[in-house]
Backbone as ProteinMPNN parsed JSONL, in Angstrom:
{"seq_chain_A": "MARNIEIKASIESVEALAPKAAALADQGPIEIHQDDTFFSCANGRMKLRAFSPREGQLIFYRRPDQAGPKESFYIISPTTEPESLREALSLGYGQTGRVRKHRTLYRVDRTRIHLDRVENLGHFLELEVVLADDETSESGIAVAHDLLDRLGISSAQLIEGAYVDLLNQRQA", "coords_chain_A": {"N_chain_A": [[169.168, 143.371, 114.096], [165.22, 142.935, 114.443], [163.311, 143.707, 117.084], [161.155, 142.953, 119.777], [158.575, 143.28, 122.45], [157.533, 140.461, 124.072], [154.849, 138.523, 125.177], [152.835, 135.962, 126.615], [149.893, 134.444, 127.395], [147.465, 132.041, 128.987], [144.303, 131.594, 127.819], [140.75, 131.418, 128.557], [139.264, 131.283, 126.357], [139.337, 131.883, 122.971], [136.947, 133.064, 121.81], [135.746, 134.421, 123.946], [137.587, 136.367, 124.439], [137.93, 137.893, 122.169], [136.116, 140.139, 121.878], [136.985, 142.1, 123.523], [139.66, 142.651, 122.553], [138.599, 143.463, 120.025], [137.519, 145.869, 120.369], [139.624, 147.449, 121.336], [141.332, 147.695, 119.052], [143.08, 148.793, 116.287], [143.112, 147.804, 113.819], [141.967, 145.047, 112.426], [139.616, 142.208, 112.901], [142.14, 139.715, 111.429], [142.299, 136.752, 110.072], [144.36, 133.907, 110.26], [146.032, 130.924, 109.409], [148.536, 128.888, 110.53], [151.423, 126.818, 110.126], [153.811, 125.791, 112.118], [157.101, 124.674, 112.051], [159.912, 123.579, 114.12], [163.462, 123.313, 114.61], [166.378, 122.276, 115.46], [168.728, 124.191, 117.224], [171.11, 125.941, 118.187], [171.723, 128.318, 119.118], [169.596, 129.964, 119.685], [166.327, 129.989, 118.677], [164.721, 128.268, 115.805], [162.609, 128.638, 113.177], [160.299, 127.086, 110.658], [157.512, 128.667, 109.261], [154.599, 127.859, 107.916], [152.276, 129.237, 105.768], [150.768, 128.446, 103.405], [151.051, 126.461, 100.673], [152.616, 127.811, 98.965], [153.416, 130.024, 100.546], [155.799, 131.09, 103.083], [157.561, 131.594, 106.055], [160.94, 131.726, 107.256], [162.023, 131.865, 110.42], [164.166, 133.177, 112.779], [164.614, 133.446, 116.252], [165.516, 134.863, 119.356], [165.111, 134.903, 122.833], [164.377, 135.218, 126.239], [162.953, 132.338, 128.14], [160.521, 132.807, 130.061], [157.989, 133.733, 132.221], [155.703, 136.355, 131.686], [156.547, 139.82, 130.364], [158.955, 139.971, 127.862], [162.043, 140.223, 126.154], [162.511, 140.022, 122.671], [164.711, 139.106, 119.902], [164.645, 139.2, 116.546], [164.758, 137.562, 113.207], [163.246, 137.644, 109.955], [162.75, 135.723, 107.225], [161.331, 135.707, 104.099], [159.561, 132.834, 102.178], [158.927, 131.065, 99.13], [158.869, 128.531, 99.021], [158.013, 126.738, 101.383], [157.386, 123.858, 101.864], [159.662, 122.4, 100.714], [161.769, 123.718, 101.869], [161.305, 123.003, 104.461], [161.725, 120.233, 104.548], [164.291, 120.13, 103.789], [165.791, 121.454, 105.951], [164.937, 119.954, 108.238], [166.207, 117.415, 107.403], [168.674, 118.549, 107.665], [169.056, 119.522, 110.399], [167.508, 118.463, 111.969], [163.819, 118.099, 113.155], [162.506, 119.665, 116.145], [159.79, 119.999, 116.957], [156.486, 120.58, 116.288], [153.781, 122.972, 115.547], [150.695, 123.631, 115.117], [148.187, 126.201, 114.413], [145.495, 128.187, 114.754], [145.088, 131.643, 114.262], [143.924, 134.736, 115.337], [144.417, 137.953, 114.577], [144.638, 141.132, 115.756], [145.537, 144.491, 115.588], [147.006, 147.302, 117.63], [148.011, 150.097, 117.733], [151.226, 150.0, 117.915], [151.378, 147.44, 118.55], [151.008, 144.036, 118.19], [148.341, 141.964, 118.766], [147.511, 138.691, 119.384], [145.287, 136.124, 119.127], [145.053, 132.951, 119.972], [144.256, 129.688, 118.769], [145.656, 126.668, 119.583], [146.452, 123.78, 118.197], [145.973, 120.71, 119.984], [146.534, 121.9, 122.262], [145.265, 124.297, 123.391], [143.711, 127.475, 123.911], [145.153, 130.939, 123.617], [146.637, 133.932, 124.438], [148.715, 136.262, 122.934], [150.91, 139.049, 123.181], [152.769, 141.1, 120.934], [154.917, 143.762, 121.19], [156.274, 145.921, 119.157], [159.442, 147.189, 119.047], [161.387, 150.206, 118.506], [164.471, 151.036, 117.017], [166.169, 152.588, 118.66], [164.74, 152.331, 121.117], [163.968, 151.577, 124.655], [163.602, 148.46, 126.228], [161.914, 148.616, 128.471], [160.166, 150.568, 127.874], [158.428, 149.392, 126.001], [157.459, 147.256, 127.692], [155.934, 148.434, 129.571], [153.933, 149.176, 127.671], [152.844, 146.775, 127.015], [151.967, 145.851, 129.736], [149.863, 147.665, 130.12], [147.964, 146.83, 128.14], [147.594, 144.357, 128.904], [146.224, 144.558, 131.312], [144.024, 145.915, 130.358], [142.647, 144.223, 128.799], [142.176, 142.413, 130.847], [143.792, 140.3, 131.775], [145.283, 138.263, 133.877], [148.292, 138.135, 136.097], [148.733, 135.39, 136.868], [148.042, 134.033, 134.59], [149.988, 133.987, 132.913], [152.487, 132.57, 131.036], [155.471, 130.562, 130.321], [157.848, 130.314, 128.035], [157.774, 128.856, 124.716], [154.822, 127.671, 122.471], [155.706, 125.357, 121.23], [157.448, 124.111, 123.084], [155.404, 123.758, 125.335], [153.616, 121.794, 124.128], [155.499, 119.761, 123.858], [156.224, 119.157, 126.096], [153.621, 118.037, 127.151], [153.832, 115.725, 125.757], [155.571, 114.334, 126.683]], "CA_chain_A": [[168.026, 142.494, 114.291], [164.324, 143.547, 114.797], [162.873, 143.624, 118.554], [159.871, 143.428, 120.203], [158.476, 142.695, 123.651], [156.417, 139.4, 123.739], [154.255, 138.192, 126.211], [151.782, 134.68, 126.245], [148.905, 134.096, 128.477], [146.495, 131.215, 128.687], [143.088, 132.339, 128.43], [139.818, 130.463, 128.659], [138.531, 130.745, 124.847], [139.449, 133.258, 121.894], [135.772, 133.659, 121.433], [135.582, 135.254, 125.179], [138.512, 137.574, 124.888], [137.781, 138.732, 121.072], [135.329, 141.564, 121.68], [137.751, 143.02, 124.371], [140.546, 142.956, 121.614], [138.278, 144.322, 118.903], [137.197, 147.105, 121.162], [140.973, 148.134, 121.545], [142.055, 147.418, 117.985], [142.904, 149.745, 115.203], [142.825, 146.795, 112.667], [141.564, 143.628, 112.488], [140.395, 140.77, 112.894], [142.646, 139.14, 110.41], [142.234, 135.05, 110.456], [145.687, 133.122, 109.914], [146.535, 129.327, 109.601], [150.141, 128.875, 110.994], [151.998, 125.366, 110.77], [155.105, 126.03, 112.648], [158.087, 123.583, 112.343], [160.788, 123.822, 114.777], [164.438, 122.788, 114.374], [167.483, 122.157, 116.385], [169.201, 125.51, 116.997], [172.121, 126.255, 119.471], [171.86, 129.87, 119.42], [168.079, 130.568, 119.885], [165.024, 129.199, 117.958], [164.448, 128.521, 114.35], [161.196, 127.577, 113.078], [159.684, 127.521, 109.534], [156.219, 128.866, 109.282], [153.939, 127.711, 106.343], [150.692, 129.71, 105.78], [150.065, 127.761, 102.37], [152.327, 125.635, 100.173], [153.513, 128.69, 98.528], [153.887, 131.223, 101.338], [156.032, 131.055, 104.387], [158.662, 132.339, 106.506], [161.969, 131.137, 108.224], [162.27, 132.795, 111.48], [165.251, 132.786, 113.834], [164.72, 134.48, 117.276], [166.233, 134.712, 120.592], [164.341, 135.508, 124.02], [164.475, 134.177, 127.432], [161.749, 131.438, 128.49], [160.076, 133.397, 131.487], [156.689, 134.163, 132.272], [155.741, 137.889, 131.797], [157.137, 140.349, 128.904], [160.424, 139.693, 127.423], [162.56, 141.26, 124.814], [162.564, 139.062, 121.581], [165.386, 139.448, 118.836], [164.34, 138.07, 115.515], [164.711, 137.836, 111.724], [162.33, 137.028, 109.305], [163.033, 135.653, 105.707], [160.046, 134.827, 103.502], [159.768, 131.829, 101.114], [157.664, 130.642, 98.312], [158.824, 127.092, 98.887], [158.041, 126.092, 102.62], [157.633, 122.433, 102.042], [160.998, 121.919, 100.301], [162.639, 124.059, 102.805], [161.081, 122.265, 105.671], [162.287, 119.04, 104.085], [165.977, 120.479, 103.853], [166.096, 121.952, 107.461], [164.678, 118.648, 108.715], [167.286, 116.753, 107.138], [170.212, 118.971, 108.098], [169.153, 119.922, 111.551], [166.408, 117.903, 112.59], [162.989, 118.851, 114.123], [162.263, 119.597, 117.412], [158.386, 120.079, 117.308], [155.308, 121.289, 115.22], [152.676, 123.429, 116.241], [149.543, 124.222, 114.273], [147.52, 127.035, 115.214], [144.529, 129.362, 114.048], [145.552, 132.883, 114.934], [143.169, 135.892, 115.076], [145.259, 139.067, 114.827], [144.222, 142.542, 115.834], [146.681, 145.555, 115.886], [146.63, 148.183, 118.539], [149.15, 151.049, 117.566], [152.472, 149.281, 117.416], [151.097, 146.168, 119.045], [150.156, 142.687, 117.622], [147.369, 141.188, 119.605], [147.246, 137.311, 118.716], [144.296, 135.321, 119.88], [145.569, 131.667, 119.152], [143.766, 128.303, 118.888], [146.764, 125.962, 119.391], [146.02, 122.496, 118.189], [146.175, 119.766, 120.905], [147.069, 122.653, 123.48], [144.351, 125.188, 124.004], [143.66, 129.027, 123.541], [146.215, 131.665, 124.338], [146.846, 135.38, 124.13], [150.278, 136.424, 122.906], [151.279, 140.304, 122.552], [154.174, 141.545, 120.523], [154.811, 145.218, 121.054], [157.63, 146.292, 118.322], [160.352, 148.272, 119.462], [162.079, 151.277, 117.721], [165.76, 150.682, 117.209], [166.587, 153.286, 119.864], [163.818, 152.353, 122.173], [164.236, 150.805, 125.744], [162.695, 147.344, 126.443], [161.068, 149.185, 129.449], [158.858, 151.332, 127.283], [157.597, 148.388, 125.388], [156.889, 146.464, 128.681], [154.952, 149.439, 129.886], [152.812, 149.013, 126.699], [152.376, 145.434, 127.38], [151.241, 145.626, 130.905], [148.836, 148.271, 129.972], [147.077, 146.005, 127.414], [147.046, 143.069, 129.791], [145.008, 145.21, 132.158], [142.795, 146.365, 129.594], [142.068, 142.998, 128.253], [141.627, 141.658, 131.902], [144.67, 139.348, 132.048], [145.887, 138.192, 135.179], [149.583, 137.517, 136.149], [148.546, 133.982, 137.03], [147.606, 133.27, 133.554], [150.883, 134.107, 132.076], [153.308, 131.327, 130.577], [156.683, 130.616, 129.843], [158.697, 129.283, 126.804], [156.846, 128.652, 123.447], [153.924, 126.506, 122.316], [156.481, 123.933, 121.083], [157.607, 123.796, 124.465], [154.31, 123.274, 126.259], [153.354, 120.555, 123.508], [156.509, 118.7, 123.965], [155.994, 118.74, 127.693], [152.56, 117.375, 127.403], [153.67, 114.742, 125.16], [156.607, 113.563, 127.435]], "C_chain_A": [[166.625, 143.363, 114.925], [164.097, 143.117, 116.213], [161.592, 143.917, 118.817], [159.711, 142.936, 121.608], [157.236, 141.917, 123.633], [156.02, 139.047, 124.984], [152.869, 137.16, 125.842], [151.119, 134.813, 127.554], [147.768, 132.934, 127.974], [145.206, 131.72, 128.871], [141.961, 131.133, 128.053], [139.017, 130.185, 127.226], [139.055, 132.118, 124.029], [138.022, 133.774, 121.718], [135.314, 134.723, 122.541], [136.348, 136.578, 125.139], [138.236, 138.336, 123.277], [137.27, 139.991, 121.087], [136.284, 142.487, 122.474], [138.991, 143.462, 123.374], [140.195, 143.937, 120.629], [137.897, 145.527, 119.402], [138.374, 148.139, 120.992], [141.425, 148.425, 120.124], [141.846, 148.79, 117.225], [142.782, 149.115, 113.586], [142.779, 145.64, 113.195], [140.364, 143.335, 112.68], [141.038, 140.192, 111.617], [142.924, 137.488, 110.777], [143.553, 134.383, 109.85], [145.614, 131.81, 110.126], [147.836, 129.307, 109.395], [150.263, 127.167, 111.012], [153.406, 125.667, 110.868], [155.986, 124.855, 112.641], [159.274, 123.967, 113.145], [162.026, 122.942, 114.521], [165.466, 122.991, 115.346], [168.46, 123.627, 116.247], [170.06, 125.811, 118.158], [172.255, 127.565, 119.909], [170.581, 130.79, 119.557], [167.174, 129.579, 119.497], [164.901, 129.534, 116.513], [163.213, 127.635, 114.143], [160.905, 128.252, 111.681], [158.262, 127.559, 109.76], [155.703, 129.044, 107.909], [152.661, 128.213, 106.662], [149.934, 129.075, 104.611], [151.192, 127.059, 101.754], [153.188, 126.443, 99.374], [153.896, 129.939, 99.134], [154.348, 130.836, 102.668], [157.096, 131.874, 104.958], [159.641, 131.56, 107.399], [162.192, 132.315, 109.026], [163.299, 132.337, 112.426], [164.862, 133.919, 114.853], [165.374, 133.807, 118.49], [165.577, 135.512, 121.719], [164.458, 134.509, 125.05], [163.166, 133.424, 127.597], [161.391, 131.912, 130.07], [158.905, 133.601, 131.412], [156.896, 135.765, 132.464], [156.355, 138.374, 130.522], [158.572, 140.049, 129.077], [160.89, 140.054, 126.131], [162.959, 140.017, 123.795], [163.454, 139.798, 120.39], [165.099, 138.513, 117.789], [164.663, 138.757, 114.019], [163.975, 137.067, 110.93], [162.705, 136.997, 107.775], [162.127, 135.015, 105.006], [160.7, 133.755, 102.537], [158.56, 131.591, 100.335], [157.651, 129.202, 98.382], [158.959, 126.4, 100.274], [158.204, 124.823, 102.825], [158.9, 121.673, 101.784], [162.014, 122.221, 101.443], [162.373, 123.46, 104.235], [161.761, 120.892, 105.618], [164.001, 119.192, 104.487], [166.312, 120.771, 105.42], [165.811, 120.738, 108.404], [165.821, 117.857, 108.607], [168.732, 116.968, 107.749], [170.165, 119.219, 109.502], [168.072, 119.067, 112.667], [165.264, 118.695, 113.26], [162.838, 118.574, 115.464], [160.807, 119.622, 118.015], [157.577, 120.816, 116.207], [154.298, 121.838, 116.087], [151.776, 124.309, 115.131], [148.423, 124.951, 114.874], [146.579, 127.955, 114.184], [144.774, 130.595, 114.799], [144.454, 133.889, 114.381], [144.077, 136.996, 115.479], [144.474, 140.351, 114.816], [145.494, 143.278, 115.98], [145.889, 146.741, 116.924], [147.955, 149.013, 118.424], [150.255, 150.025, 117.094], [152.432, 147.705, 117.732], [150.38, 145.066, 118.391], [149.424, 141.944, 118.62], [146.874, 139.903, 118.905], [146.301, 136.698, 119.765], [144.602, 133.816, 119.112], [144.86, 130.452, 119.658], [144.906, 127.478, 118.693], [145.972, 124.36, 119.23], [146.559, 121.502, 119.319], [146.954, 120.441, 122.137], [145.994, 123.642, 124.001], [144.397, 126.559, 123.248], [144.376, 129.995, 124.478], [146.084, 133.221, 123.664], [148.456, 135.677, 123.89], [150.097, 138.25, 122.397], [152.439, 140.517, 122.14], [154.149, 143.187, 120.394], [156.292, 145.525, 120.385], [158.114, 147.545, 118.837], [161.049, 149.263, 118.262], [163.395, 150.911, 117.695], [166.323, 151.203, 118.403], [165.787, 153.079, 121.014], [164.202, 151.318, 123.281], [163.114, 149.445, 125.781], [161.613, 147.95, 127.542], [159.763, 149.776, 128.892], [157.938, 150.225, 126.652], [156.889, 147.381, 126.396], [155.896, 147.232, 129.239], [153.702, 149.231, 129.081], [151.842, 147.703, 126.949], [151.517, 145.137, 128.557], [150.124, 146.298, 130.792], [147.685, 147.688, 129.157], [146.559, 145.098, 128.182], [145.966, 143.606, 130.683], [143.884, 145.441, 131.398], [142.009, 145.274, 128.965], [141.695, 141.947, 129.708], [142.535, 140.34, 132.104], [145.37, 139.332, 133.189], [147.524, 137.797, 135.112], [149.598, 135.882, 136.208], [148.324, 133.191, 135.61], [148.861, 133.432, 132.478], [151.929, 132.908, 131.973], [154.532, 131.638, 130.079], [157.137, 129.952, 128.662], [157.368, 129.569, 125.361], [155.777, 127.636, 123.584], [154.548, 125.207, 122.05], [156.778, 123.588, 122.344], [156.529, 122.925, 125.373], [153.626, 121.92, 125.532], [154.31, 119.448, 123.636], [156.624, 118.391, 125.616], [154.899, 118.083, 128.17], [152.783, 116.036, 126.804], [154.835, 113.685, 125.856], [156.06, 112.459, 128.447]], "O_chain_A": [[166.789, 144.281, 115.728], [164.717, 142.114, 116.568], [160.943, 144.838, 118.32], [160.598, 142.206, 122.05], [156.138, 142.372, 123.314], [156.794, 139.234, 125.923], [152.03, 137.468, 124.995], [151.655, 135.205, 128.59], [147.287, 132.911, 126.841], [144.903, 132.255, 129.937], [142.241, 130.13, 127.397], [138.332, 129.191, 126.984], [139.112, 133.231, 124.55], [137.914, 134.974, 121.468], [134.651, 135.715, 122.235], [135.95, 137.634, 125.629], [138.393, 139.556, 123.321], [137.791, 140.908, 120.452], [136.378, 143.651, 122.082], [139.307, 144.652, 123.41], [140.88, 144.902, 120.289], [138.014, 146.414, 118.556], [138.245, 149.31, 120.634], [141.959, 149.527, 119.994], [140.941, 149.615, 117.358], [142.482, 149.699, 112.544], [143.375, 145.229, 114.19], [139.688, 144.363, 112.661], [140.289, 140.232, 110.64], [143.686, 137.126, 111.673], [143.578, 134.476, 108.623], [145.056, 131.485, 111.174], [148.35, 129.624, 108.322], [149.532, 126.397, 111.636], [154.128, 125.789, 109.879], [155.56, 123.917, 113.316], [159.746, 124.996, 112.662], [161.764, 121.783, 114.202], [165.359, 123.972, 116.083], [168.83, 124.016, 115.139], [169.45, 125.919, 119.221], [172.832, 127.89, 120.947], [170.555, 132.021, 119.541], [167.226, 128.429, 119.932], [164.946, 130.666, 116.032], [162.867, 126.542, 114.593], [161.101, 129.438, 111.417], [157.726, 126.638, 110.377], [156.029, 129.855, 107.041], [151.986, 127.797, 107.604], [148.703, 129.062, 104.626], [152.279, 127.076, 102.332], [154.308, 126.051, 99.047], [154.536, 130.809, 98.544], [153.549, 130.305, 103.439], [157.508, 132.841, 104.317], [159.186, 130.785, 108.241], [162.464, 133.443, 108.613], [163.29, 131.178, 112.84], [164.775, 135.096, 114.503], [165.684, 132.624, 118.628], [165.484, 136.732, 121.585], [164.598, 133.297, 124.887], [162.194, 134.004, 127.112], [161.924, 131.43, 131.07], [158.556, 133.699, 130.236], [157.792, 136.341, 133.081], [156.68, 137.567, 129.65], [159.208, 139.915, 130.123], [160.162, 140.166, 125.145], [163.698, 139.119, 124.197], [163.082, 140.878, 119.931], [165.22, 137.295, 117.924], [164.781, 139.945, 113.719], [163.975, 135.848, 111.104], [162.935, 138.029, 107.144], [162.001, 133.802, 105.169], [161.876, 133.705, 102.176], [157.416, 131.831, 100.72], [156.695, 128.565, 97.941], [159.858, 125.574, 100.434], [158.951, 124.415, 103.715], [159.234, 120.638, 102.361], [162.836, 121.43, 101.905], [163.269, 123.478, 105.079], [162.329, 120.464, 106.622], [164.683, 118.52, 105.261], [167.224, 120.132, 105.944], [166.557, 120.61, 109.375], [166.454, 117.581, 109.626], [169.585, 116.172, 108.143], [171.277, 119.16, 110.028], [168.002, 119.154, 113.893], [165.504, 119.75, 113.848], [162.996, 117.451, 115.945], [160.555, 119.364, 119.192], [158.089, 121.556, 115.367], [153.966, 121.333, 117.159], [152.092, 125.325, 114.513], [147.743, 124.428, 115.757], [146.92, 128.326, 113.061], [144.651, 130.545, 116.023], [144.12, 133.896, 113.196], [144.508, 137.02, 116.632], [143.702, 140.591, 113.888], [146.472, 142.713, 116.47], [144.689, 147.003, 117.005], [148.95, 148.598, 119.017], [150.166, 149.353, 116.066], [153.24, 146.887, 117.293], [149.199, 145.198, 118.069], [150.103, 141.231, 119.358], [146.015, 139.931, 118.024], [146.475, 136.744, 120.982], [144.412, 133.609, 117.914], [144.854, 130.198, 120.863], [145.295, 127.486, 117.525], [145.116, 123.918, 119.996], [147.772, 121.591, 119.511], [147.76, 119.85, 122.855], [145.932, 123.721, 125.228], [144.994, 126.734, 122.186], [144.311, 129.982, 125.707], [145.533, 133.52, 122.605], [149.301, 135.286, 124.695], [149.356, 138.64, 121.495], [153.347, 140.168, 122.894], [153.432, 143.768, 119.58], [157.328, 145.379, 121.035], [157.514, 148.604, 119.026], [161.138, 148.83, 117.113], [163.584, 150.212, 118.69], [166.922, 150.454, 119.174], [166.153, 153.694, 122.016], [164.719, 150.259, 122.925], [161.953, 149.533, 125.379], [160.427, 147.676, 127.357], [158.621, 149.561, 129.298], [156.724, 150.259, 126.858], [155.892, 146.749, 126.044], [154.839, 146.63, 129.426], [152.595, 149.122, 129.608], [150.618, 147.613, 127.041], [150.551, 144.376, 128.511], [149.155, 145.737, 131.304], [146.529, 148.006, 129.437], [145.347, 144.904, 128.275], [144.867, 143.053, 130.733], [142.774, 145.141, 131.838], [140.829, 145.423, 128.646], [141.05, 140.903, 129.607], [141.993, 139.348, 132.59], [146.049, 140.301, 133.53], [147.958, 137.196, 134.13], [150.449, 135.229, 135.605], [148.411, 131.967, 135.509], [148.727, 133.041, 131.319], [152.137, 132.302, 133.024], [154.785, 132.697, 129.504], [156.615, 128.866, 128.411], [156.405, 130.33, 125.277], [155.719, 126.858, 124.537], [154.112, 124.142, 122.487], [156.229, 122.553, 122.722], [156.695, 121.837, 125.924], [153.137, 121.049, 126.252], [153.935, 118.281, 123.526], [157.122, 117.381, 126.114], [154.897, 117.569, 129.289], [152.049, 115.131, 127.204], [154.929, 112.488, 125.585], [156.849, 111.78, 129.104]]}, "name": "protein", "num_of_chains": 1, "seq": "MARNIEIKASIESVEALAPKAAALADQGPIEIHQDDTFFSCANGRMKLRAFSPREGQLIFYRRPDQAGPKESFYIISPTTEPESLREALSLGYGQTGRVRKHRTLYRVDRTRIHLDRVENLGHFLELEVVLADDETSESGIAVAHDLLDRLGISSAQLIEGAYVDLLNQRQA"}
């Protein structure tokens, strides 16, 4: 399975952080609309990410729910039928939530910087430091901390869990 170091933080606004991310970036910005549907999954998390009616990804991942950098293991399977796949998974496993967001993607070397506008939730930063097969998580964590410092993100802004968890807590 592929691995990365992931970290999420609440931010005041995407617009305020975008110039800092752009100044660090090798690539970007790339604007992406995502519609993520989460399904019951005993061994981690399963979500279907739809980009359009004909493009999506089924993503399984496993990571701890904690503030700060965390190692995530994941598998991504592309699909050209996200709507029918969503229906089949919903009937078979049940939905646990849905997250719609507008993501602005920047790349800094091997790190993906996501500036997310999450519907009904707010604005967030997510870093994903892609790890090599033989690389320790500590080296990726060091990269994440360096980028957080360069972007001006404090430890008080870091959040636990996934956006779907935050939305479900808000609706409870």
